[in-house]
C-alpha positions as CSV (number, residue, x, y, z in Angstrom):
1,M,60.7,52.8,71.0
2,N,59.5,50.3,68.5
3,N,57.5,51.1,65.3
4,F,54.2,50.4,66.9
5,F,54.7,53.0,69.6
6,K,56.3,55.5,67.2
7,F,53.1,55.3,65.1
8,A,50.9,55.4,68.2
9,L,52.5,58.5,69.5
10,L,52.5,60.3,66.1
11,T,48.9,59.5,65.4
12,L,47.8,60.4,69.0
13,L,49.3,63.9,68.7
14,C,48.3,64.5,65.1
15,G,48.4,68.3,65.3
16,G,51.5,68.8,63.3
17,V,53.7,68.3,66.3
18,R,56.9,66.3,65.9
19,C,57.5,63.7,68.6
20,D,61.1,62.9,67.8
21,D,62.6,66.4,68.2
22,D,65.5,66.3,70.6
23,I,67.2,69.5,69.5
24,D,66.5,73.0,70.6
25,G,65.4,74.6,67.4
26,S,65.1,78.1,68.8
27,K,66.3,81.2,67.0
28,K,68.4,84.0,68.5
29,E,66.8,85.9,71.4
30,G,65.7,89.5,71.0
31,K,64.1,89.1,67.7
32,S,60.3,89.8,67.4
33,A,58.1,87.1,65.9
34,E,55.3,89.4,65.2
35,S,55.5,89.1,61.4
36,V,56.8,85.6,60.9
37,T,55.4,84.4,57.5
38,P,56.3,81.2,55.7
39,K,56.6,80.8,51.9
40,K,53.5,81.0,49.8
41,S,51.6,77.7,49.3
42,R,51.9,76.1,45.9
43,A,49.0,73.6,46.6
44,K,46.3,73.2,44.1
45,E,43.1,71.1,44.0
46,I,42.8,68.8,41.0
47,V,40.5,66.0,40.0
48,T,41.0,62.4,38.9
49,S,39.4,61.1,35.7
50,T,36.6,59.6,37.9
51,G,35.9,62.8,39.7
52,K,37.8,62.4,43.0
53,K,39.2,65.6,44.2
54,F,42.7,65.7,45.8
55,W,45.3,68.3,46.8
56,F,48.5,68.4,44.9
57,L,51.8,70.0,45.9
58,P,54.2,69.9,42.9
59,D,57.9,70.1,43.7
60,P,60.1,70.1,40.6
61,S,63.3,70.2,42.8
62,T,62.8,66.5,43.8
63,D,62.8,63.2,42.0
64,L,60.6,61.6,44.7
65,V,56.8,61.2,44.7
66,Q,54.7,61.1,47.8
67,I,51.0,60.1,48.1
68,I,49.1,60.1,51.5
69,I,45.6,58.8,51.8
70,C,43.5,59.2,54.9
71,F,40.4,57.1,55.4
72,K,38.2,59.3,57.7
73,N,36.2,58.2,60.7
74,V,37.4,54.6,60.7
75,G,39.9,54.9,63.6
76,A,39.7,53.2,67.0
77,A,37.1,55.5,68.5
78,H,34.7,54.9,65.7
79,Q,34.5,51.1,66.1
80,K,32.0,48.9,68.0
81,K,32.6,48.0,71.6
82,T,35.4,45.4,71.9
83,K,36.5,46.1,68.3
84,E,38.4,49.3,69.1
85,G,41.7,47.6,68.4
86,L,40.7,46.5,64.9
87,P,42.3,49.5,63.0
88,E,45.6,49.0,64.8
89,L,45.6,45.3,64.1
90,F,44.7,46.0,60.5
91,S,47.5,48.5,60.1
92,H,50.0,45.7,61.0
93,S,48.3,42.8,59.4
94,I,47.9,44.6,56.0
95,F,51.6,43.8,55.5
96,C,51.2,40.1,56.1
97,G,50.8,39.5,52.4
98,S,48.9,41.1,49.5
99,G,47.8,39.7,46.2
100,K,50.4,37.3,44.8
101,Y,53.0,38.5,47.3
102,S,53.8,36.9,50.6
103,K,54.9,39.2,53.5
104,N,58.6,38.8,52.6
105,Q,58.0,39.0,48.9
106,F,56.2,42.3,49.2
107,A,58.9,43.7,51.4
108,D,61.6,42.6,48.9
109,Q,59.7,44.3,46.0
110,C,59.6,47.5,48.0
111,L,63.3,47.3,48.8
112,K,64.1,46.6,45.1
113,I,62.6,49.8,43.9
114,A,63.4,51.9,47.0
115,A,59.7,52.4,47.9
116,Q,58.5,53.2,51.4
117,I,55.0,52.2,52.2
118,S,53.4,52.6,55.6
119,C,50.0,52.3,57.3
120,S,49.2,54.0,60.6
121,A,46.0,53.8,62.6
122,G,44.9,56.8,64.6
123,I,42.2,57.4,67.2
124,D,40.0,58.9,64.4
125,H,41.4,58.0,61.0
126,L,43.5,55.5,59.1
127,Y,46.5,56.7,57.0
128,F,48.4,55.1,54.1
129,S,51.6,56.6,52.7
130,L,53.8,55.9,49.6
131,T,57.2,57.5,48.9
132,V,58.9,56.3,45.8
133,P,61.5,57.6,43.3
134,K,59.9,58.8,40.1
135,M,62.0,56.4,38.1
136,T,60.3,53.4,39.7
137,L,56.9,55.2,40.1
138,S,54.9,52.7,38.0
139,K,56.0,49.7,40.1
140,G,55.5,51.6,43.3
141,L,52.0,52.5,42.4
142,A,51.3,48.9,41.5
143,L,52.5,47.7,44.9
144,F,50.6,50.5,46.7
145,K,47.4,49.5,44.9
146,V,47.7,45.8,45.7
147,L,48.3,46.6,49.3
148,L,45.1,48.8,49.4
149,T,42.9,46.4,47.4
150,S,44.1,42.8,47.9
151,P,45.2,42.0,51.4
152,N,45.5,38.3,52.2
153,F,45.3,38.3,56.0
154,E,46.8,34.8,56.4
155,E,45.5,33.4,59.7
156,D,48.8,32.2,61.1
157,K,50.6,35.5,60.4
158,V,47.6,37.5,61.8
159,K,47.7,35.5,65.0
160,M,51.4,36.2,65.4
161,T,50.7,39.8,64.9
162,Q,48.0,39.8,67.5
163,L,50.2,38.1,70.1
164,N,53.0,40.7,69.5
165,L,50.5,43.6,69.7
166,A,48.8,42.3,72.8
167,Y,52.2,41.9,74.5
168,S,53.2,45.4,73.6
169,L,49.9,46.8,75.1
170,Q,50.7,45.1,78.4
171,N,54.5,45.6,78.6
172,Y,54.6,49.1,80.1
173,A,58.0,48.3,81.7
174,A,59.7,48.0,78.3
175,N,57.6,50.7,76.5
176,P,56.3,53.2,79.1
177,I,55.7,56.1,76.7
178,G,53.9,53.9,74.1
179,V,51.6,52.1,76.7
180,A,50.8,55.2,78.6
181,M,49.9,57.2,75.5
182,S,48.1,54.3,73.8
183,S,46.0,53.0,76.7
184,I,46.7,54.2,80.3
185,L,46.1,57.9,79.8
186,P,43.1,57.6,77.4
187,A,41.4,55.2,79.9
188,M,41.9,57.7,82.7
189,L,41.0,60.9,80.8
190,F,38.1,59.5,78.7
191,E,36.6,56.7,80.9
192,L,33.1,56.7,79.4
193,H,33.9,58.0,76.0
194,P,35.0,56.2,72.8
195,Y,38.4,57.8,73.2
196,G,38.8,55.8,76.4
197,K,40.0,52.6,74.8
198,G,42.9,54.5,73.1
199,V,44.4,53.9,69.7
200,A,44.7,50.1,70.1
201,G,42.0,48.9,72.4
202,S,42.8,46.4,75.2
203,S,45.1,43.4,74.8
204,E,42.2,41.1,75.7
205,D,40.0,42.5,73.0
206,C,42.9,42.4,70.5
207,L,43.2,38.6,70.9
208,M,39.5,38.2,70.3
209,L,39.6,39.8,66.8
210,S,39.4,37.5,63.8
211,V,40.5,37.4,60.1
212,I,36.8,37.9,59.2
213,D,36.9,41.1,61.3
214,L,39.9,42.3,59.2
215,F,38.2,41.6,55.9
216,D,35.0,43.3,57.0
217,Y,36.9,46.3,58.2
218,H,38.8,46.5,54.9
219,K,35.6,46.3,52.9
220,S,33.7,49.0,54.8
221,S,36.5,51.4,55.6
222,L,38.7,51.6,52.5
223,T,36.3,53.4,50.2
224,L,36.6,56.4,48.0
225,A,33.9,58.1,49.9
226,N,36.0,58.0,53.1
227,A,39.3,59.0,51.4
228,E,41.0,62.4,51.6
229,I,44.2,62.5,49.5
230,C,47.3,64.7,49.2
231,A,50.0,64.0,46.6
232,G,53.3,65.8,46.0
233,G,56.8,65.7,44.6
234,G,58.3,65.7,41.2
235,L,55.2,65.3,39.1
236,S,53.1,67.4,36.8
237,S,49.4,67.8,37.4
238,A,48.7,65.4,34.5
239,E,51.1,62.8,36.0
240,A,49.6,63.2,39.4
241,V,46.1,62.5,38.0
242,S,47.4,59.4,36.1
243,A,49.1,58.1,39.3
244,L,45.9,58.6,41.4
245,D,43.8,57.0,38.7
246,Q,46.0,53.9,38.8
247,I,45.8,53.6,42.6
248,L,42.1,54.4,43.1
249,S,40.8,52.3,40.2
250,G,40.5,49.2,42.5
251,I,39.0,51.0,45.5
252,P,35.1,50.9,45.7
253,G,33.1,54.1,45.9
254,G,31.2,53.1,49.0
255,K,29.5,55.3,51.5
256,A,31.2,57.9,53.7
257,T,31.5,56.8,57.4
258,K,29.9,59.5,59.5
259,S,31.4,60.2,62.9
260,S,29.1,59.3,65.8
261,V,31.8,60.5,68.3
262,V,30.8,63.6,70.3
263,D,33.1,66.4,71.4
264,V,34.5,65.8,74.9
265,K,36.7,67.4,77.5
266,P,39.3,65.1,79.4
267,R,38.4,64.0,82.9
268,L,41.2,65.2,85.2
269,P,41.0,63.4,88.6
270,N,43.5,64.7,91.3
271,V,45.4,61.4,91.5
272,I,48.9,60.0,91.2
273,K,48.9,56.5,89.8
274,R,52.1,54.5,89.9
275,Y,53.0,51.5,87.8
276,Y,56.0,49.6,89.0
277,A,58.8,48.8,86.5
278,E,62.2,47.5,87.4
279,G,65.1,49.9,86.9
280,P,66.6,53.2,88.1
281,Q,64.6,55.6,86.0
282,S,60.9,56.6,86.0
283,T,58.7,58.3,83.4
284,I,56.2,60.8,84.6
285,F,53.1,61.7,82.6
286,F,50.7,64.6,83.3
287,A,47.7,65.9,81.4
288,Q,46.0,69.2,81.0
289,Q,42.8,70.3,79.3
290,F,42.8,72.4,76.2
291,E,40.2,73.8,73.9
292,K,38.4,71.5,71.5
293,P,39.6,71.3,67.9
294,N,38.8,74.2,65.6
295,S,38.3,76.5,68.6
296,S,39.3,80.1,68.1
297,K,41.8,79.5,70.9
298,R,43.6,76.7,69.2
299,F,46.6,78.8,68.2
300,S,46.8,80.2,71.7
301,A,47.0,76.6,73.0
302,M,49.8,75.8,70.5
303,M,51.8,78.8,71.8
304,L,51.2,77.8,75.4
305,S,52.4,74.2,74.8
306,K,55.6,75.6,73.1
307,I,56.1,77.9,76.1
308,L,55.8,75.0,78.5
309,G,58.3,73.0,76.6
310,E,56.8,71.3,73.5
311,G,59.4,69.4,71.5
312,G,61.9,69.4,74.3
313,V,62.8,73.1,73.9
314,F,65.3,74.0,76.6
315,K,63.8,77.5,76.9
316,G,60.4,76.0,77.9
317,R,59.3,76.6,81.4
318,I,59.4,72.9,82.4
319,L,62.9,72.0,81.1
320,S,64.4,75.3,82.3
321,E,62.8,75.1,85.8
322,L,63.0,71.3,86.4
323,R,66.2,70.4,84.5
324,T,68.4,73.5,84.1
325,K,67.7,75.1,87.5
326,A,66.6,72.3,89.8
327,G,68.3,69.3,88.2
328,L,65.3,67.1,88.9
329,I,64.7,65.5,85.5
330,Y,66.9,64.2,82.7
331,G,64.6,65.4,80.0
332,G,61.1,66.1,79.1
333,S,58.6,67.7,76.8
334,V,55.0,68.8,76.4
335,Y,52.8,67.9,73.4
336,F,49.6,69.5,72.1
337,V,47.3,66.5,71.3
338,D,44.8,67.5,68.6
339,W,42.2,64.9,68.1
340,Q,39.0,65.3,66.0
341,H,36.7,65.7,69.0
342,C,39.1,66.8,71.8
343,S,42.3,68.7,72.3
344,W,44.5,68.2,75.3
345,M,48.1,68.5,76.5
346,V,50.4,65.8,77.7
347,G,53.7,66.2,79.5
348,I,56.4,63.5,79.5
349,L,59.3,63.7,82.0
350,Q,62.2,61.3,82.6
351,T,63.9,61.3,86.0
352,D,65.7,59.2,88.6
353,N,63.4,57.2,90.9
354,A,64.5,59.2,93.9
355,N,63.4,62.5,92.3
356,V,59.9,61.5,91.2
357,D,58.0,63.1,94.1
358,K,60.2,66.2,94.1
359,A,59.7,66.7,90.4
360,I,55.9,66.4,90.7
361,A,55.8,68.8,93.6
362,Q,58.0,71.3,91.7
363,L,55.9,70.9,88.5
364,K,52.8,71.8,90.5
365,K,54.4,74.9,91.7
366,I,55.4,75.9,88.1
367,I,51.8,75.5,87.0
368,G,50.5,77.4,90.0
369,N,52.9,80.3,89.3
370,L,51.8,80.3,85.7
371,R,48.2,80.6,86.7
372,K,49.0,83.4,89.1
373,N,51.5,85.4,87.1
374,G,50.9,84.4,83.5
375,I,53.5,84.2,80.7
376,T,55.7,87.1,79.5
377,K,55.7,88.9,76.1
378,E,59.2,87.6,75.5
379,E,58.0,84.0,75.9
380,L,55.2,84.5,73.5
381,N,57.5,86.1,70.9
382,F,59.9,83.2,71.2
383,A,57.0,80.7,70.9
384,K,55.7,82.3,67.7
385,E,59.1,82.4,66.0
386,N,60.0,78.9,67.1
387,V,56.7,77.4,65.9
388,M,57.0,78.9,62.5
389,G,60.7,78.2,62.3
390,R,60.2,74.5,63.3
391,L,57.4,74.2,60.8
392,L,59.6,75.2,57.9
393,V,62.4,72.8,59.2
394,D,60.0,69.9,59.7
395,L,58.4,70.4,56.3
396,R,61.6,70.4,54.3
397,T,60.6,67.1,52.7
398,S,57.6,66.7,50.4
399,Q,56.3,63.8,52.5
400,N,56.1,65.9,55.6
401,L,54.6,68.7,53.6
402,C,51.9,66.4,52.2
403,F,51.0,65.2,55.7
404,F,50.9,68.7,57.1
405,F,48.6,69.9,54.3
406,L,46.4,66.8,54.6
407,K,45.9,67.4,58.4
408,R,45.0,71.0,57.7
409,K,42.6,69.8,55.0
410,L,40.9,67.5,57.5
411,E,40.5,70.4,59.9
412,G,38.7,72.5,57.2
413,S,41.5,74.7,56.0
414,G,41.5,76.1,52.4
415,L,44.4,75.7,50.0
416,E,46.4,78.6,51.4
417,V,47.5,76.5,54.3
418,F,50.7,78.3,55.1
419,A,49.0,81.7,55.0
420,D,46.1,80.5,57.2
421,F,48.5,78.9,59.7
422,S,50.8,81.9,59.8
423,A,47.8,84.3,60.3
424,G,46.6,82.1,63.2
425,V,50.0,82.1,64.9
426,N,50.6,85.8,64.5
427,S,47.1,86.7,65.7
428,V,47.7,85.3,69.2
429,T,48.1,88.1,71.8
430,L,49.5,88.0,75.3
431,P,46.0,88.3,76.9
432,D,44.8,85.4,74.7
433,V,47.4,83.0,76.1
434,N,47.1,84.3,79.7
435,D,43.3,83.9,79.6
436,L,43.9,80.3,78.5
437,V,46.4,79.7,81.3
438,A,43.9,80.8,83.9
439,I,41.1,78.7,82.5
440,M,42.9,75.5,81.4
441,L,46.0,74.9,83.5
442,N,45.4,73.0,86.8
443,E,48.1,71.9,89.2
444,E,45.8,69.2,90.6
445,A,45.5,67.4,87.3
446,P,46.4,63.7,87.2
447,F,49.9,62.2,87.1
448,I,51.0,58.7,86.0
449,V,54.4,57.3,87.0
450,I,55.9,54.3,85.4
451,G,59.2,53.2,86.9
452,G,61.1,51.7,89.8
453,G,61.2,52.6,93.4
454,E,58.6,52.0,96.1
455,G,54.9,52.9,96.1
456,G,53.8,51.3,92.8
457,N,50.1,50.6,93.2
458,E,49.6,48.9,89.9
459,K,51.3,45.6,89.2
């Protein structure tokens, strides 16, 4: 999967779920997860010299520094019609040269000081990230600032980026997961809603965007009023303030972009849509409805997605039933998609072309049995322990920790993020999850198949 689709999938999910897990991170059976509690948060809120508040997570054990900035409500769903792909194009074109640096010169400067700088466009927000060794912090901050404040957007390089992006959006044969998650599924589930154009818009609209659009987007979106910030690593509070002062000094105050997107539930037509792609393997996608963000049932939904098989966990119902017992799939996973105005679940399965219809039929039976009989206490205990255990494993770097805290901040959490998250997980009861199973799971929800074999109705 190329970088575009890695970013697309990560920003689509954006609920703290890792998409690249391929290891069963489960703990030993027979151990209750009732009182799983992570270490105490060391986050603090501090203020720059200009009055901008940000969260800081000091980590004296590392010589790395991480800064993540989220510009709120400037993602694809918050753009004008036909401009939905602007944030995604921006996130690529921003690296086509900045300030006095050409594209290659900027990359060389980052390589020289071992700095990692990224930009990722989501359905709701735009994210920038810097990771740099403390010994080269000053140069890393200077590069980060010039990227944020002085993009060049050279027309020939932007045009090449557009062509590559438009091709990626159409080439579902080569990138089935990326295209399905970025465009096919959103179009089906949110047909008349801003989420329907997905994280990158259509290939046709992408090609119609201009350099002027990019400069206008930069001016209106990258403002202090839109920014939420989390910094961490081997800095003192005073050093963190100094670092943020350096970066933010060139960003205008601006006005906060208010969200005009309304809460929505996914539309779930009882269809199987097939997209033909040459080859012996097919990828099956299915969607289920979940509670909207910040719902009291959010943590129950997280437990249910883990029980079904989130992260490719072999104890999950889907992998254990479809792979281990029936041998109908090579692999698969379920992900809890947590957008600002909608939460839903997506399942992704890989199988031989000959087993597609059998796998779909068996999956419908699994969902039907869940609705009838519910989950077990043992499954819930496993899910709680696995969620908390995976959380600590995934947050072993300061960069991942900063992103996790920033996501919780955007959702309205206070500074005691770990305590709040742990309390939410441990508060879930068996009736909570089974009530959700009965309400939310639906064996007649839509399926999308991308792969070989006969019966493809989309060319």
